[in-house]
N, C-alpha and C positions, 0 to 999 in steps of 0.2 A: 504495503500501499504506501510505502515512504515514493516509492518513483512515478508514485502520480501528479508532486512536484508540492503537493501543500503541505506541512508539512504539520497541519490540526491532525492527520487525514494517519494514524497510528496503529497499527495490529493488535495492539493492545488494547487502543479507545474501542477499534469492531469485536473485538473479542469481552469488551468487560459489559456485562446488565445484574451491575449491582440491585437491592436488595430494596425495593417500592419510585425503581423507576420510568421513566414516565415517557419517554422518546425510543422511538424505533425504529430502526433506519434495513431495511431489510432489498437484498440486490435479489429479485425474480432472475433474470438472466443476463447470459452473457454475450447475447447477441446485441450487433449493434448494426444500422444503415447509414451512418456519417462515418466519417475518416477524419474526428478531430483528433485538434494535438495530446487535448488534458483530457480527457475521454476514461475515465476506468478497464482497463483492459483484463476481466476477470473470465475464466472460468468455473461460470453459476448455476453448478443445475439442479433445478430446487426440487427440493420435497416437500410437497402439498398437505401432504399428512401434517405434518413432522410441522412445518410453522402454523399447519393453521387448530396443531395442538399446543406450541410455545404459546400461541395468542388470546389464548381459551383458560392456562392458566399466570398468563398475566394481565388475564381483561380488568381485572381489581385494578389497576394500580396504571396501567395503559393510555394513557390521551388521547399520544401522537401519531401513527402510523406511515412512515417517507417509503414509497414503493422507487425505487431505482434499478441503475443494470451495471451496465450495457444503456439498453433501451431497452427499458418495461410494456411498452406497446410492443412488440416484439413472443413475448411471451404471450402464452396462446392459449393458459389457467388465468389472464387479468382483470378478465373483468368478471370471475366467478370468485377470486379474492378477493380484491373491493367491497362485489356482498358478503361475504364471507368478514371482514371486519366494519364492514355500516352495522350488521347487521348487532357488532355487539356494542353499538354505542360511540365508541374508539372515531375520531379525529381523524381523518387524510389527506395522503400527500401522493401529490405522484410526480418525478422527478423525473422528462422528458425534453428530447429536444426541438418537441412540436410538430415531428413533422407527419402525425397519422388525421386521416379522418373528424375534422371537429363535431361530427355527430359520433365518436366511435372517442373522445373526449367526453363528450356530454354523457354519454351512458352508462359511465362508470362514478356516476354519485362520490364525486371528488370536491374538497372542499379546497385545496390547495393546486396549483401549480407550478412547479419551478421551473422554466421551464431553460435554455442556454440562450442564447446572443450574444457576441463577444464586438459586434461592430454591426452597422445603420450602412455599410457597405453593399454589394454584392456581390463585385467584387473581390472585398478584404475575404468575406464570408466565402465564399471560394477554394481561396485559397487555404485557407484555418481547416477546411473539409469539410462542411457544411453543404448539403443538397437541399431540394424547391422549398429553396429559401422564400418565391410570394408565398407557400403554404404557410410557413414558420408565421411569417407576419400576422398574414390575416388570421391564422389559429390566438395568434396570444390577441390578439386588438378585437376580435368575436370574444376568447376565453376570462376574457378582465370586465366581460359584461357585468359578468352574472358571479362571478369565483374571486378569487383570496393566487393574483397570480404575482409569483413574486422569480427574475432576472437575474438569471447567476453570472453575471461577466468575467470575464477571463481578462487578467490586464498584464501585461507584459510590456515590453521594446517595441512590440509594434505596435501599439495604440494607448501606447499610455498620452503621446503629445496630443490628442483625440478626445481623453476620456470626454473631458466635459461634451461638448457635440457628441457624443455618443449617449452618453444617459440620458440626454434632453429628446435625442427621437426616439429612445426606448420608453422613456413615461409618457413624453407624446402621443400612444398605444394605447394609455389607460391602466399601466400596472400599478397593483399597485404598493412595491419598490425591489428596489435590484440591491443587488451582495456582488458586493467586487473581491474573488479571486484574485490572490497578487501573487502570481507566480516565483515564482521562491528559486526556476531558473535565470531568472532574471532582476538584474539590481534595480526596480525602478521603485523603488515605495516612494522615497526621498521626494521624485518628479510626482508619483501622483499624486504628493500628499497633500505640494505645490498648487497641483490642476484641482481639484476637490475644494477644498481650501474658498480658495477662487470664483467660484462656475456653483456648488451646488449644495442642496440645504442638505446635513446635517442624514435629517428625516430621515430620507431615502440612501441612505448607507450602512453599511456596511459591508468594514474591512478585514477577511479575511485569509490567513497563512503568514501574517505580521507581526503577532500575536496581539493583535489593539479593535479592539470592536467603540464605536462609535454610534448610540440607538435612534 
């Protein structure tokens, strides 16, 4: 997990499930349909029954489950798992690249979508491994009308000079917040901090990977 480039994601943290924990992130598949540089490359073969047993064993404390991947919409039993979680009164989030059909997203009963978007330029996004970009943008705009949508943006030396412009474009899509994941592969934090404080309200920003958070 350390190879993802984000120091907050560690094997020890992934394995930890202390008493009374309320948040759980489940990688439902290792399949992916983009070639994004910073995506998790997991060899994940989910045992559906074991996951359901785990959820039932902790439903007294679990308040939020986030389904991730790979790309979770490629998991063949995603709809079934979402239904199982929602029937237990647990808040449900899905981390996705936003490329699936809009009606499929709507059918999942999800409370929160976390969607990856690193730039507003289609050319830049293609070079970063994105596909179906018009669909992604359209889904973000539509889902934001009825759901809590969080955008995850990876910042590195290739887009940090335009971070304020990128965030402004993202906010114009109607999303609720933007999470900036600062790649530890690049030394961009001082530049990034300067640009954010000049142009972007802190209420929309969470810095991840730098050891600092600002609500």
